[in-house]
TIGU-275864 format. One line per field, with one value per residue: x, y, z of N, C-alpha, C, O in turn; residue in three letters; residue number from 0. Coordinates in Angstrom, 1 decimal. Layout:
<nodes>
n.u <- [X; ...]
n.v <- [Y; ...]
n.w <- [Z; ...]
ca.u <- [X; ...]
ca.v <- [Y; ...]
ca.w <- [Z; ...]
c.u <- [X; ...]
c.v <- [Y; ...]
c.w <- [Z; ...]
o.u <- [X; ...]
o.v <- [Y; ...]
o.w <- [Z; ...]
residu <- [ALA; ...]
num <- [NUM; ...]
</nodes>
This chain:
<nodes>
n.u <- [8.4; 7.7; 8.7; 7.7; 8.7; 9.3; 6.6; 5.3; 6.1; 5.6; 2.5; 2.3; 3.4; 1.8; -0.9; -2.9; -6.7; -9.3; -7.7; -8.2; -6.3; -5.9; -4.5; -2.5; -3.5; -5.2; -5.1; -7.5; -8.5; -11.2; -12.6; -15.0; -18.7; -19.7; -17.4; -16.1; -15.6; -14.1; -13.9; -13.3; -11.8; -11.2; -9.4; -9.3; -7.4; -8.8; -7.8; -8.7; -6.3; -6.1; -6.2; -8.6; -12.0; -13.7; -16.7; -19.8; -22.2; -20.3; -20.6; -19.0; -17.2; -15.4; -13.6; -13.1; -11.4; -10.2; -8.0; -9.3; -12.3; -14.9; -15.0; -16.3; -18.4; -17.6; -19.2; -18.3; -17.9; -18.3; -15.1; -13.8; -11.1; -8.1; -9.5; -10.0; -11.4; -12.3; -11.9; -14.2; -14.1; -15.6; -15.5; -16.2; -14.5; -13.4; -12.3; -9.2; -6.3; -3.4; -3.1; -2.7; -1.4; -3.3; -4.0; -4.6; -6.4; -7.3; -9.2; -9.9; -13.4; -14.6; -18.3; -19.8; -19.6; -17.7; -15.2; -12.7; -12.5; -13.2; -11.5; -8.5; -6.4; -5.5; -3.6; -2.9; -5.3; -5.7; -4.3; -2.3; -2.1; -0.4; -1.8]
n.v <- [44.1; 46.1; 48.2; 51.4; 52.8; 49.8; 49.0; 50.6; 50.8; 48.0; 48.2; 50.2; 48.8; 46.6; 45.2; 46.4; 46.0; 46.4; 47.4; 49.8; 49.6; 52.2; 51.8; 51.2; 53.2; 53.2; 54.6; 54.7; 56.0; 56.2; 57.3; 59.3; 58.9; 61.3; 63.5; 65.4; 64.7; 63.2; 59.8; 59.2; 56.4; 55.4; 53.7; 52.5; 49.7; 49.4; 48.2; 46.2; 46.3; 44.7; 42.7; 41.9; 41.2; 44.0; 45.5; 44.6; 46.7; 48.5; 52.0; 53.4; 55.3; 56.2; 59.0; 61.1; 63.6; 66.5; 69.3; 70.5; 69.9; 67.4; 65.1; 62.6; 59.9; 56.7; 54.1; 51.9; 48.3; 46.5; 45.5; 42.1; 40.7; 41.2; 41.6; 42.4; 45.3; 46.7; 49.6; 51.9; 55.0; 56.9; 59.9; 62.2; 64.2; 67.4; 66.8; 66.4; 66.4; 66.6; 65.8; 67.0; 66.0; 64.0; 64.9; 64.3; 63.4; 60.3; 59.4; 58.1; 57.4; 57.0; 57.0; 55.6; 56.2; 54.0; 53.7; 53.0; 50.3; 49.8; 51.3; 51.6; 52.9; 56.3; 56.7; 56.1; 56.6; 58.5; 59.2; 60.8; 61.3; 60.9; 60.9]
n.w <- [46.7; 43.3; 42.2; 40.5; 38.3; 37.1; 36.8; 35.4; 32.7; 32.1; 31.7; 30.2; 27.8; 27.6; 25.1; 23.7; 24.4; 21.8; 18.9; 16.3; 13.1; 10.9; 7.4; 4.4; 2.2; -1.1; -4.5; -7.4; -10.5; -12.6; -15.4; -15.8; -16.8; -18.0; -18.9; -18.6; -15.8; -13.6; -11.7; -8.4; -6.9; -3.8; -1.6; 1.6; 4.6; 7.3; 10.7; 13.0; 15.7; 18.0; 21.1; 21.4; 20.2; 19.4; 21.3; 21.1; 19.1; 19.1; 17.3; 14.5; 12.0; 9.0; 7.8; 4.7; 4.7; 2.7; 3.0; 5.5; 4.6; 4.4; 2.5; 2.4; 4.2; 5.5; 7.1; 9.6; 10.5; 13.3; 14.6; 14.6; 16.7; 15.4; 12.8; 9.5; 7.3; 4.5; 3.2; 1.4; -0.8; -3.0; -4.6; -7.1; -9.2; -11.4; -14.4; -14.8; -17.2; -17.1; -13.7; -10.3; -7.4; -5.5; -2.4; 0.7; 4.1; 6.5; 8.7; 11.6; 13.6; 16.2; 17.5; 19.2; 22.8; 23.9; 24.8; 26.0; 25.2; 22.6; 21.2; 22.2; 21.5; 20.3; 18.3; 15.8; 15.0; 12.5; 9.1; 6.2; 3.2; 0.3; -3.0]
ca.u <- [8.0; 7.8; 9.2; 7.0; 8.6; 8.9; 5.0; 4.7; 6.8; 5.0; 1.1; 2.5; 3.7; 0.6; -1.5; -4.6; -7.7; -9.6; -7.2; -8.4; -5.6; -6.0; -3.3; -2.8; -4.3; -4.8; -6.1; -7.7; -9.2; -11.8; -13.4; -16.9; -19.5; -19.7; -16.1; -15.5; -15.4; -13.0; -14.7; -11.7; -12.1; -9.6; -9.7; -7.8; -7.7; -8.4; -8.1; -8.3; -4.7; -5.9; -6.1; -9.7; -13.1; -14.5; -18.1; -21.5; -23.4; -19.6; -20.6; -17.6; -16.4; -14.1; -13.8; -12.3; -10.4; -8.7; -7.9; -10.4; -13.1; -14.9; -15.7; -17.2; -18.3; -17.8; -19.4; -17.1; -18.7; -17.6; -14.4; -13.3; -9.9; -7.4; -10.1; -10.3; -12.4; -11.7; -13.0; -13.6; -14.4; -15.8; -15.6; -15.9; -14.0; -13.7; -11.0; -7.4; -5.2; -2.3; -3.3; -1.9; -1.1; -4.2; -3.1; -6.5; -6.5; -8.3; -9.4; -11.1; -13.8; -15.9; -19.4; -20.0; -18.7; -16.7; -13.0; -11.3; -12.9; -13.4; -10.9; -8.1; -4.8; -5.6; -2.1; -3.1; -6.3; -5.3; -3.6; -2.3; -1.5; -0.7; -1.8]
ca.v <- [45.4; 45.7; 49.6; 52.1; 53.0; 48.6; 48.6; 51.3; 50.1; 46.7; 48.6; 51.0; 47.6; 46.0; 45.1; 47.2; 45.0; 46.7; 48.7; 50.0; 50.7; 53.1; 51.8; 51.3; 53.8; 53.3; 55.6; 54.4; 57.2; 56.0; 58.4; 59.2; 59.4; 62.5; 63.3; 66.5; 64.6; 61.8; 59.1; 58.5; 55.7; 55.9; 52.3; 51.5; 49.1; 49.0; 46.0; 45.5; 45.6; 44.6; 41.5; 41.4; 42.0; 45.4; 44.8; 44.5; 47.9; 49.9; 52.6; 53.8; 55.3; 57.1; 60.4; 61.5; 64.3; 67.2; 70.8; 70.4; 69.2; 65.7; 64.8; 61.0; 59.4; 55.2; 53.3; 50.8; 47.5; 45.9; 44.2; 41.5; 40.6; 40.9; 41.1; 43.5; 45.9; 47.6; 50.8; 52.9; 56.1; 57.7; 61.5; 63.2; 65.5; 67.6; 65.8; 67.0; 65.8; 66.7; 66.0; 67.0; 64.8; 63.9; 64.5; 64.0; 62.5; 60.0; 60.2; 56.9; 58.3; 56.1; 57.1; 55.3; 56.5; 53.1; 53.7; 52.1; 48.9; 49.7; 51.4; 52.0; 53.3; 56.7; 57.5; 55.3; 57.4; 59.5; 58.8; 61.8; 60.2; 61.9; 59.4]
ca.w <- [46.3; 42.3; 41.5; 40.1; 37.1; 36.0; 36.6; 34.5; 31.8; 32.3; 31.8; 29.1; 26.6; 27.5; 24.0; 23.5; 23.8; 20.7; 18.4; 15.0; 12.9; 8.9; 6.4; 3.1; 0.6; -3.0; -5.5; -8.8; -11.1; -13.6; -16.7; -15.6; -18.2; -18.4; -19.5; -17.9; -14.8; -12.9; -10.1; -7.8; -6.2; -3.2; -0.5; 2.6; 4.9; 8.7; 10.8; 14.7; 15.5; 19.4; 21.6; 21.2; 19.8; 19.2; 22.2; 20.7; 19.5; 19.3; 16.0; 14.2; 10.7; 8.6; 7.0; 3.9; 4.5; 2.2; 3.2; 6.0; 4.0; 4.6; 0.8; 2.4; 5.4; 5.4; 7.9; 9.6; 11.3; 14.5; 14.0; 15.9; 17.2; 13.9; 11.7; 8.8; 6.4; 3.4; 3.6; 0.2; -1.2; -4.3; -5.0; -8.4; -9.8; -12.7; -15.2; -15.7; -18.2; -15.6; -12.3; -9.0; -6.1; -4.4; -0.8; 1.5; 5.3; 6.8; 9.7; 12.3; 14.4; 17.2; 17.6; 21.0; 23.8; 25.2; 23.9; 26.4; 25.1; 21.1; 20.7; 23.6; 21.3; 19.3; 18.0; 14.6; 14.4; 11.9; 8.2; 5.6; 2.7; -1.3; -4.1]
c.u <- [8.4; 7.9; 8.4; 7.3; 8.8; 7.1; 4.8; 4.8; 6.2; 3.7; 1.5; 2.6; 2.4; 0.3; -2.9; -5.7; -8.0; -9.1; -7.2; -7.2; -6.2; -4.8; -3.4; -3.5; -4.3; -5.5; -6.2; -8.8; -10.0; -13.2; -14.7; -17.5; -19.5; -18.4; -15.2; -15.1; -14.5; -13.8; -13.2; -12.1; -10.7; -10.7; -8.6; -8.7; -7.6; -9.1; -8.2; -7.1; -5.1; -5.8; -7.2; -10.5; -13.7; -16.3; -19.1; -21.9; -21.9; -20.1; -19.6; -17.9; -15.7; -14.7; -12.8; -12.0; -9.7; -9.5; -9.1; -12.1; -13.7; -15.2; -16.4; -17.2; -18.0; -17.6; -18.4; -17.9; -17.9; -16.4; -14.0; -11.6; -9.1; -8.1; -10.0; -11.1; -11.8; -12.9; -12.8; -15.1; -15.2; -16.0; -15.1; -15.8; -13.4; -12.0; -10.1; -6.4; -3.8; -2.6; -2.5; -1.6; -2.3; -4.1; -4.6; -5.7; -7.5; -8.0; -11.0; -11.9; -15.2; -17.1; -20.3; -18.9; -18.0; -15.5; -12.2; -11.8; -13.4; -12.6; -9.2; -6.2; -5.3; -4.6; -2.4; -4.7; -6.7; -4.6; -3.5; -1.7; -1.8; -0.6; -2.1]
c.v <- [45.9; 47.4; 50.3; 52.1; 51.5; 48.4; 49.6; 50.9; 49.0; 47.1; 49.0; 49.5; 46.7; 45.7; 45.7; 46.0; 45.3; 47.9; 48.9; 50.8; 50.7; 52.3; 51.2; 52.0; 53.7; 54.5; 55.3; 55.2; 56.2; 57.7; 58.0; 59.3; 60.5; 62.9; 64.6; 65.9; 62.7; 61.0; 59.1; 57.8; 55.2; 54.5; 52.1; 50.3; 49.4; 47.5; 46.3; 45.0; 45.1; 43.2; 41.2; 42.5; 43.3; 44.6; 45.6; 45.7; 49.1; 50.2; 53.4; 53.8; 55.9; 58.5; 60.3; 62.7; 65.2; 68.6; 71.1; 70.3; 68.1; 65.9; 63.5; 61.1; 57.8; 54.5; 52.1; 49.8; 46.8; 45.1; 43.7; 41.0; 40.1; 40.7; 42.1; 43.5; 47.3; 48.9; 51.4; 53.7; 56.7; 59.3; 61.9; 64.3; 65.7; 67.3; 66.9; 66.3; 65.4; 66.6; 66.1; 66.3; 64.8; 63.6; 64.8; 63.1; 62.0; 59.5; 58.6; 57.6; 57.4; 57.4; 57.1; 55.6; 54.9; 52.8; 53.0; 50.4; 48.5; 50.5; 52.3; 52.7; 54.4; 57.2; 57.1; 55.4; 58.3; 59.2; 59.7; 60.4; 61.4; 60.5; 60.0]
c.w <- [44.6; 42.6; 40.7; 38.9; 36.0; 36.1; 35.9; 33.7; 31.4; 32.1; 30.5; 27.9; 26.7; 26.4; 24.8; 23.5; 22.6; 20.2; 16.9; 14.2; 11.1; 7.8; 4.9; 2.1; -0.3; -3.3; -7.3; -9.1; -12.1; -14.3; -15.8; -17.2; -18.9; -18.5; -19.6; -16.6; -14.8; -11.7; -9.6; -6.7; -4.7; -1.5; 0.3; 3.8; 7.0; 9.7; 12.3; 15.1; 17.1; 19.5; 21.9; 20.5; 19.9; 20.3; 21.0; 20.6; 19.2; 17.5; 15.7; 12.7; 10.5; 7.9; 6.5; 3.9; 3.5; 2.7; 4.1; 6.3; 4.1; 3.5; 1.1; 3.8; 5.2; 7.1; 8.1; 10.8; 12.5; 14.1; 15.3; 15.5; 15.6; 12.5; 10.6; 8.0; 5.4; 3.0; 2.1; 0.2; -3.0; -4.4; -6.6; -8.3; -11.0; -13.4; -15.2; -16.1; -17.0; -14.5; -11.5; -8.2; -5.3; -2.8; 0.0; 3.1; 5.8; 8.6; 10.6; 13.4; 15.1; 17.8; 18.6; 21.8; 24.9; 24.3; 25.0; 25.8; 23.4; 20.7; 21.8; 22.6; 20.3; 18.4; 16.8; 14.1; 13.3; 10.2; 7.0; 4.6; 1.0; -2.5; -5.4]
o.u <- [9.6; 6.9; 8.3; 6.5; 8.7; 6.5; 3.7; 3.8; 6.2; 3.1; 1.2; 1.5; 2.1; 1.4; -3.5; -5.6; -7.2; -9.4; -6.3; -6.9; -6.6; -3.8; -4.4; -4.0; -3.2; -6.3; -5.3; -9.9; -9.2; -13.9; -15.1; -17.0; -19.3; -17.9; -14.2; -14.2; -14.3; -14.4; -12.1; -12.6; -9.6; -11.7; -7.5; -9.9; -6.6; -9.9; -7.2; -6.7; -4.0; -5.4; -7.2; -10.3; -14.2; -16.9; -19.1; -21.9; -22.1; -20.1; -19.3; -18.6; -15.1; -15.9; -11.8; -12.5; -8.6; -10.7; -10.0; -12.9; -12.8; -15.9; -17.0; -16.6; -18.5; -16.7; -17.9; -18.4; -16.7; -16.6; -13.9; -11.1; -9.3; -7.8; -10.0; -11.7; -11.1; -14.1; -11.7; -16.3; -14.5; -17.2; -14.0; -16.4; -13.0; -11.0; -10.4; -5.7; -3.5; -2.4; -1.5; -1.8; -2.4; -4.0; -5.5; -4.7; -8.5; -7.0; -12.2; -11.3; -16.3; -16.8; -21.1; -17.7; -17.8; -15.2; -11.0; -11.2; -13.8; -12.8; -9.1; -5.2; -5.8; -4.8; -2.0; -5.3; -7.8; -4.6; -4.5; -1.3; -2.8; 0.2; -2.2]
o.v <- [46.3; 47.8; 49.6; 51.5; 51.5; 47.6; 49.5; 50.3; 48.9; 46.1; 48.2; 49.2; 46.0; 45.7; 45.5; 45.2; 44.8; 49.0; 48.3; 52.0; 49.8; 53.0; 50.7; 51.3; 54.1; 55.2; 55.5; 55.3; 55.3; 58.6; 57.0; 59.7; 60.7; 62.3; 64.9; 66.5; 61.8; 61.7; 58.9; 58.3; 54.8; 54.6; 51.8; 50.1; 49.7; 46.6; 46.9; 43.8; 44.9; 42.4; 40.2; 43.7; 43.6; 43.5; 46.7; 46.2; 50.3; 49.4; 54.2; 53.0; 56.5; 58.9; 59.8; 63.2; 64.8; 69.0; 71.7; 70.5; 67.3; 66.9; 63.0; 61.8; 57.7; 54.4; 51.5; 50.3; 46.5; 44.1; 44.2; 41.1; 39.2; 40.1; 43.2; 42.5; 48.3; 49.0; 51.4; 53.6; 56.7; 59.6; 61.8; 65.2; 64.8; 67.7; 68.0; 65.6; 64.4; 67.7; 65.5; 65.3; 65.7; 62.6; 65.5; 62.4; 62.6; 59.3; 58.3; 58.4; 57.1; 58.4; 57.9; 55.5; 54.8; 51.9; 52.6; 49.5; 47.4; 50.7; 53.5; 52.8; 53.9; 58.2; 58.1; 54.8; 58.6; 58.0; 59.6; 59.2; 62.2; 59.6; 59.3]
o.w <- [44.5; 43.3; 39.7; 38.2; 34.8; 35.3; 35.5; 33.3; 30.2; 32.3; 29.6; 27.4; 25.7; 25.9; 25.8; 22.6; 21.8; 20.6; 16.2; 14.3; 10.4; 8.1; 4.4; 1.2; -0.8; -2.6; -8.2; -8.5; -12.5; -13.9; -15.3; -18.3; -20.1; -17.5; -20.2; -16.1; -15.5; -10.9; -10.2; -5.7; -4.8; -0.8; 0.1; 3.9; 7.8; 9.6; 12.7; 14.9; 17.6; 18.6; 22.6; 20.3; 21.0; 20.1; 20.4; 21.7; 19.1; 16.6; 16.5; 12.1; 11.4; 7.7; 7.0; 2.9; 3.2; 2.9; 3.6; 7.3; 3.9; 3.4; 0.1; 4.5; 4.0; 7.9; 7.2; 11.8; 12.4; 13.4; 16.4; 14.4; 14.9; 11.5; 11.2; 7.7; 5.6; 2.6; 1.6; 0.6; -4.1; -4.0; -7.2; -7.8; -11.7; -12.9; -15.6; -15.3; -16.3; -14.0; -11.6; -8.9; -4.4; -2.2; -0.5; 3.0; 5.8; 9.3; 10.4; 14.1; 14.6; 18.4; 19.0; 21.7; 26.1; 23.4; 24.8; 26.1; 23.0; 19.5; 22.0; 23.2; 19.3; 17.7; 16.1; 13.2; 13.1; 10.4; 6.3; 4.8; 0.6; -2.8; -6.4]
residu <- [MET; ILE; PRO; ALA; PHE; LEU; LEU; ALA; ALA; ALA; LEU; THR; ALA; ALA; PRO; CYS; ALA; ALA; ASP; PRO; LEU; ILE; ALA; ASN; PRO; THR; LEU; LYS; ILE; VAL; ARG; ALA; ARG; GLU; ARG; ALA; PHE; ASP; ASN; TYR; ILE; VAL; THR; LEU; ASP; VAL; LYS; ASN; ASP; GLY; ARG; GLN; SER; GLN; PRO; PRO; GLY; THR; VAL; GLN; HIS; LEU; GLU; LEU; VAL; GLN; HIS; GLY; ASN; VAL; LEU; GLY; LYS; GLN; PRO; ILE; PRO; VAL; LEU; GLY; MET; LYS; GLU; SER; TYR; ILE; ALA; ALA; PHE; ARG; VAL; ARG; LEU; PRO; HIS; GLN; SER; ASN; ARG; PRO; PRO; PHE; VAL; VAL; GLU; PHE; ARG; TYR; VAL; LEU; ASP; THR; ARG; ASN; VAL; ALA; GLN; ALA; ASN; CYS; ASN; SER; SER; ASN; ASP; ARG; LEU; SER; ALA; THR; LEU]
num <- [0; 1; 2; 3; 4; 5; 6; 7; 8; 9; 10; 11; 12; 13; 14; 15; 16; 17; 18; 19; 20; 21; 22; 23; 24; 25; 26; 27; 28; 29; 30; 31; 32; 33; 34; 35; 36; 37; 38; 39; 40; 41; 42; 43; 44; 45; 46; 47; 48; 49; 50; 51; 52; 53; 54; 55; 56; 57; 58; 59; 60; 61; 62; 63; 64; 65; 66; 67; 68; 69; 70; 71; 72; 73; 74; 75; 76; 77; 78; 79; 80; 81; 82; 83; 84; 85; 86; 87; 88; 89; 90; 91; 92; 93; 94; 95; 96; 97; 98; 99; 100; 101; 102; 103; 104; 105; 106; 107; 108; 109; 110; 111; 112; 113; 114; 115; 116; 117; 118; 119; 120; 121; 122; 123; 124; 125; 126; 127; 128; 129; 130]
</nodes>
């Protein structure tokens, strides 16, 4: 008989089926045609770090959030095993010559109810960044 603590440790260490991971945010600022504004182009990587593809029909998106306000949403396609997707957001803000840091949070949101198969680890569903 296997002791319960060994069985629990083995189950905890088992790799996830599908596990979207968000990482590597970047910021590029492009001056808008209207010189009073800048376009902030924010990108980040979304990778299925799990051992299986997400189920077909999985609906999911990313949110770009600042001070509790959602600045943008980006749909994410169904990801195969170890497949990556680059998500991008464009935010138009007033031009500032001495720009303060751009502090945002990225949130992965699963819109379908297949959590166990599409996202078995929610600990990496949010990422805060100072860009």
